[in-house]
C-alpha positions as CSV (number, residue, x, y, z in Angstrom):
1,M,42.5,52.0,-124.5
2,T,43.5,49.7,-121.7
3,I,44.3,52.6,-119.5
4,N,40.9,54.1,-120.1
5,A,39.1,50.9,-119.2
6,A,41.0,50.6,-116.0
7,D,40.2,54.1,-115.1
8,A,36.5,53.5,-115.7
9,A,36.6,50.4,-113.5
10,V,38.2,52.3,-110.7
11,H,35.7,55.1,-111.1
12,N,32.7,52.7,-111.0
13,A,34.1,51.0,-107.9
14,A,34.6,54.3,-106.2
15,S,31.0,55.3,-107.2
16,R,29.6,52.1,-105.8
17,R,31.6,52.5,-102.6
18,S,30.4,56.1,-102.5
19,I,26.7,55.1,-102.9
20,W,26.9,52.4,-100.1
21,S,28.9,54.8,-97.9
22,R,26.3,57.6,-98.4
23,A,23.4,55.1,-97.8
24,W,25.0,53.9,-94.6
25,E,25.7,57.4,-93.4
26,N,22.1,58.5,-94.2
27,H,20.2,55.5,-92.9
28,A,22.3,53.8,-90.4
29,P,21.2,55.9,-87.4
30,G,17.6,55.3,-88.3
31,Y,18.1,51.5,-88.5
32,L,20.0,51.5,-85.3
33,F,17.1,53.2,-83.5
34,L,14.7,50.7,-85.2
35,L,16.8,47.7,-84.3
36,P,15.2,47.0,-80.8
37,W,11.7,47.0,-82.3
38,L,12.9,44.9,-85.3
39,I,14.4,42.3,-83.0
40,G,11.2,42.1,-81.0
41,F,9.0,42.0,-84.1
42,I,11.0,39.1,-85.6
43,G,11.5,37.3,-82.3
44,L,8.0,37.8,-80.8
45,T,5.8,38.1,-83.9
46,V,7.2,36.7,-87.1
47,G,9.0,33.8,-85.4
48,P,6.0,32.5,-83.5
49,I,3.8,32.9,-86.7
50,I,6.1,30.8,-88.7
51,S,6.6,28.3,-85.9
52,S,2.8,27.9,-85.4
53,F,2.3,27.3,-89.1
54,Y,4.8,24.5,-88.9
55,L,3.3,23.1,-85.7
56,S,-0.2,23.0,-87.3
57,F,1.1,20.1,-89.4
58,T,2.5,18.2,-86.4
59,N,1.5,16.4,-83.3
60,F,3.2,18.3,-80.5
61,D,2.5,18.2,-76.7
62,L,5.4,20.4,-75.4
63,L,7.0,17.3,-73.7
64,T,8.0,15.2,-76.7
65,P,9.5,16.3,-80.1
66,A,6.9,17.5,-82.7
67,R,5.9,14.6,-85.1
68,W,4.9,15.5,-88.6
69,V,1.3,14.4,-89.4
70,G,0.6,16.4,-92.5
71,L,-3.1,17.6,-92.8
72,E,-4.3,15.3,-90.1
73,N,-5.1,18.2,-87.7
74,Y,-7.2,20.0,-90.3
75,Q,-8.9,16.8,-91.3
76,R,-9.9,16.1,-87.7
77,M,-11.1,19.7,-87.3
78,F,-13.7,19.3,-90.1
79,T,-14.6,15.7,-89.8
80,N,-14.2,14.4,-86.2
81,D,-14.5,17.2,-83.7
82,R,-17.9,18.0,-82.2
83,N,-16.5,20.7,-80.0
84,F,-15.1,22.5,-83.0
85,A,-18.6,22.6,-84.6
86,A,-20.0,23.9,-81.2
87,A,-17.4,26.6,-81.0
88,M,-18.1,27.7,-84.5
89,R,-21.8,27.8,-83.9
90,V,-21.4,29.8,-80.6
91,T,-18.9,32.2,-82.1
92,F,-20.9,32.9,-85.3
93,T,-24.1,33.5,-83.1
94,F,-22.1,35.9,-80.9
95,V,-20.7,37.8,-83.9
96,L,-24.1,37.9,-85.7
97,F,-25.9,39.5,-82.8
98,S,-23.3,41.4,-80.8
99,V,-21.8,43.4,-83.6
100,P,-25.0,44.9,-85.2
101,L,-26.5,45.5,-81.7
102,K,-23.4,47.2,-80.5
103,L,-23.0,49.4,-83.6
104,A,-26.7,50.4,-83.5
105,F,-26.5,51.3,-79.8
106,A,-23.3,53.2,-80.3
107,L,-24.8,55.2,-83.2
108,L,-27.9,56.0,-81.2
109,V,-25.8,57.3,-78.3
110,A,-23.5,59.2,-80.7
111,I,-26.5,60.9,-82.3
112,L,-27.9,62.0,-78.9
113,L,-24.5,63.3,-77.8
114,N,-24.1,65.2,-81.2
115,R,-27.0,67.5,-80.3
116,G,-24.7,69.8,-78.4
117,M,-25.8,69.0,-74.9
118,K,-24.0,70.5,-71.9
119,G,-21.3,68.5,-70.2
120,L,-20.5,66.6,-73.4
121,P,-16.9,65.7,-72.5
122,L,-18.1,64.2,-69.2
123,Y,-20.8,62.1,-70.9
124,R,-18.4,61.0,-73.6
125,A,-15.8,59.9,-71.0
126,L,-18.5,58.0,-69.0
127,F,-19.8,56.2,-72.0
128,Y,-16.3,55.3,-73.2
129,L,-15.4,53.9,-69.8
130,P,-17.0,50.4,-70.3
131,S,-14.8,49.9,-73.4
132,L,-11.8,50.3,-71.2
133,L,-13.0,48.0,-68.5
134,G,-15.3,45.7,-70.4
135,A,-12.7,43.1,-71.5
136,S,-11.1,43.0,-68.0
137,V,-11.3,40.1,-65.6
138,A,-12.9,42.2,-62.9
139,I,-15.9,43.2,-65.2
140,A,-16.4,39.6,-66.2
141,I,-16.6,38.6,-62.6
142,L,-19.0,41.4,-61.9
143,W,-21.1,40.3,-64.8
144,R,-21.2,36.8,-63.4
145,Q,-22.5,38.1,-60.1
146,I,-25.1,40.3,-61.8
147,F,-26.6,37.5,-63.8
148,A,-26.2,34.7,-61.2
149,G,-29.3,33.0,-59.7
150,D,-29.3,35.3,-56.7
151,G,-27.8,38.2,-58.7
152,L,-29.0,41.8,-59.1
153,V,-31.1,41.0,-62.2
154,N,-33.2,38.4,-60.4
155,Q,-33.4,40.6,-57.3
156,F,-34.8,43.4,-59.4
157,L,-37.3,41.0,-61.1
158,A,-38.4,39.7,-57.7
159,N,-39.8,43.2,-57.0
160,F,-42.4,42.4,-59.7
161,G,-43.0,38.9,-58.5
162,I,-40.9,37.4,-61.3
163,I,-38.6,34.5,-60.5
164,G,-35.8,34.7,-63.0
165,P,-33.6,31.8,-64.0
166,S,-29.9,31.5,-63.3
167,W,-28.9,33.3,-66.5
168,I,-25.3,32.1,-66.5
169,S,-26.1,28.5,-65.7
170,N,-28.9,28.1,-68.2
171,P,-27.7,27.2,-71.8
172,N,-30.7,29.1,-73.2
173,Y,-29.6,32.4,-71.8
174,S,-25.8,32.2,-71.0
175,L,-24.7,33.3,-74.4
176,W,-27.1,36.2,-74.4
177,T,-25.5,37.6,-71.2
178,L,-22.2,37.7,-73.0
179,I,-23.8,39.4,-76.0
180,I,-25.3,42.1,-73.6
181,L,-21.8,42.5,-72.1
182,S,-20.4,43.1,-75.5
183,V,-23.1,45.6,-76.4
184,W,-22.3,47.4,-73.1
185,Q,-18.8,48.0,-74.4
186,F,-20.1,50.4,-77.1
187,G,-17.8,53.3,-76.1
188,S,-15.1,52.8,-78.7
189,P,-17.4,52.7,-81.8
190,M,-19.5,55.5,-80.2
191,I,-16.5,57.9,-80.2
192,I,-15.8,57.1,-83.8
193,F,-19.4,57.6,-84.8
194,L,-19.4,60.9,-83.0
195,A,-16.4,62.1,-84.9
196,G,-18.0,61.0,-88.1
197,L,-21.3,62.9,-87.3
198,R,-19.3,66.0,-86.7
199,Q,-18.0,65.9,-90.3
200,I,-21.4,66.0,-91.9
201,P,-22.2,69.5,-93.1
202,Q,-25.1,71.1,-91.2
203,D,-26.3,73.0,-94.3
204,M,-27.4,69.7,-95.8
205,Y,-29.8,69.2,-93.0
206,E,-31.0,72.8,-93.3
207,A,-31.6,72.3,-97.0
208,A,-33.5,69.1,-96.4
209,S,-35.6,70.8,-93.7
210,L,-36.5,73.5,-96.2
211,D,-37.6,70.9,-98.7
212,G,-39.9,69.4,-96.0
213,A,-37.8,66.3,-95.1
214,G,-38.5,65.1,-91.5
215,K,-35.9,63.9,-89.0
216,W,-36.4,60.2,-89.9
217,R,-35.9,60.8,-93.6
218,Q,-32.9,63.0,-93.0
219,F,-31.4,60.2,-91.0
220,W,-31.8,57.6,-93.8
221,K,-31.0,60.0,-96.7
222,I,-28.2,62.1,-95.3
223,T,-26.8,60.7,-92.1
224,V,-26.5,57.0,-93.0
225,P,-25.1,57.5,-96.5
226,L,-22.5,60.0,-95.4
227,L,-21.6,57.9,-92.4
228,T,-21.1,54.6,-94.3
229,P,-17.3,54.8,-94.3
230,V,-17.4,55.1,-90.5
231,I,-19.9,52.3,-90.3
232,F,-17.7,50.1,-92.5
233,F,-14.6,50.8,-90.4
234,N,-16.5,50.1,-87.1
235,A,-18.0,46.9,-88.5
236,I,-14.7,45.5,-89.6
237,I,-13.0,46.3,-86.3
238,Q,-15.8,45.1,-84.1
239,T,-16.3,41.9,-86.1
240,I,-12.6,41.0,-85.8
241,N,-12.7,41.7,-82.1
242,S,-15.8,39.5,-81.7
243,F,-14.2,36.6,-83.5
244,Q,-11.3,36.8,-81.0
245,S,-13.5,37.3,-77.8
246,F,-12.1,35.3,-74.9
247,T,-12.0,36.8,-71.4
248,P,-15.7,37.1,-70.6
249,A,-16.4,33.5,-71.7
250,F,-13.4,32.2,-69.8
251,I,-14.4,33.9,-66.6
252,I,-18.1,33.3,-66.7
253,S,-17.8,29.6,-67.6
254,N,-14.7,28.9,-65.5
255,G,-12.8,28.2,-68.7
256,T,-15.0,25.3,-69.7
257,G,-17.5,26.9,-72.1
258,S,-20.3,25.5,-70.0
259,P,-23.2,25.0,-69.7
260,I,-23.4,22.4,-72.5
261,N,-20.8,24.3,-74.6
262,S,-23.2,27.3,-74.8
263,T,-20.3,29.7,-74.2
264,L,-17.6,27.8,-75.9
265,F,-16.1,30.6,-78.0
266,Y,-13.6,29.7,-80.6
267,A,-10.7,31.5,-78.8
268,L,-11.7,29.7,-75.6
269,Y,-11.7,26.3,-77.3
270,L,-8.3,27.1,-78.9
271,Y,-6.9,28.0,-75.5
272,N,-8.2,24.8,-73.9
273,E,-6.7,22.7,-76.7
274,A,-3.3,24.4,-76.3
275,F,-3.0,24.9,-72.5
276,S,-5.4,22.5,-70.9
277,F,-4.8,19.4,-73.1
278,F,-1.4,20.4,-74.5
279,R,-2.4,19.6,-78.1
280,M,-0.2,22.4,-79.5
281,G,-0.3,21.1,-83.0
282,Y,-4.1,21.0,-83.1
283,A,-4.4,24.4,-81.4
284,S,-2.0,25.9,-84.1
285,A,-4.3,24.5,-86.8
286,L,-7.3,26.1,-85.0
287,A,-5.4,29.4,-84.9
288,W,-4.6,29.4,-88.6
289,F,-8.2,28.5,-89.5
290,L,-9.4,31.5,-87.4
291,L,-6.9,33.7,-89.2
292,F,-8.2,32.3,-92.5
293,L,-11.8,32.9,-91.4
294,I,-11.2,36.6,-90.4
295,A,-9.2,37.2,-93.6
296,C,-12.1,35.9,-95.7
297,F,-14.6,38.0,-93.9
298,T,-12.4,41.1,-94.2
299,A,-11.8,40.5,-97.9
300,F,-15.5,39.9,-98.6
301,S,-16.3,43.1,-96.7
302,F,-13.9,45.2,-98.8
303,L,-15.1,43.6,-102.1
304,T,-18.8,44.4,-101.3
305,S,-18.1,47.8,-99.8
306,K,-18.2,49.5,-103.2
307,Y,-21.9,48.7,-103.4
308,W,-22.9,50.5,-100.1
309,V,-20.0,52.6,-98.8
310,H,-20.1,56.1,-100.2
311,Y,-17.0,58.3,-100.3
312,D,-16.8,62.0,-101.2
313,D,-15.1,61.2,-104.6
């Protein structure tokens, strides 16, 4: 009896060693190849995320050790920071107007390109080009020159005897120039819309035409319903990108959000708090609130998608 128990123990130990040995032999090469990425992911992504969460509860200026202040940064954000309120107002206005206008313009161009015109690859590349260049510093500088007091827009208006304002320096128009710049970067959603339009069966349009449905009715009864998954995807991506918009506002306002905080985007305000005033703790709290804001919007979008997004099943 004792001998049998000892044999069983030895057999189980050998089995466990065999399992671990086989697992190591099967997966070790994969994990070794994955190791450089894993080190970078933990060191450059997970580590800073955890560190910023801790710093959001501290007063830290890079020069002195972080001092724990609890919820003071979040309390200041909501009760004693006018710039935070201005940044929220500017960012929400930007998101509210730029995303629908960009998606509508992208869908319009995609529908025109979907008609099978000659030279489609060339037009598709030309229209996609602004999406590659739109967020760059060079384009932001070019945009500032176009809408300056003596820029191209006012020179064009002068031909009709119209004296235009300095669009960038006027708080009534400065944010709208950035919205136009965002709409101009319609290439990425346009390509996705075009791919979605190619998936809609043409026989549905033919059947609708035989039943007497016009182009406008076909658009609302066939194109839009079957394209809602693509619209939903584009809306999520573009909204998240708009919440994080930074470069155009930084270049056009020289990093100040001027005039009168009319271009003070949330990401620009966060940057100024961190790297202009070295309030790293407060900037970390701002970053986590932005993450919370985007997460809430995304969750709300997915929860409401079942009422207006139509899938094949």
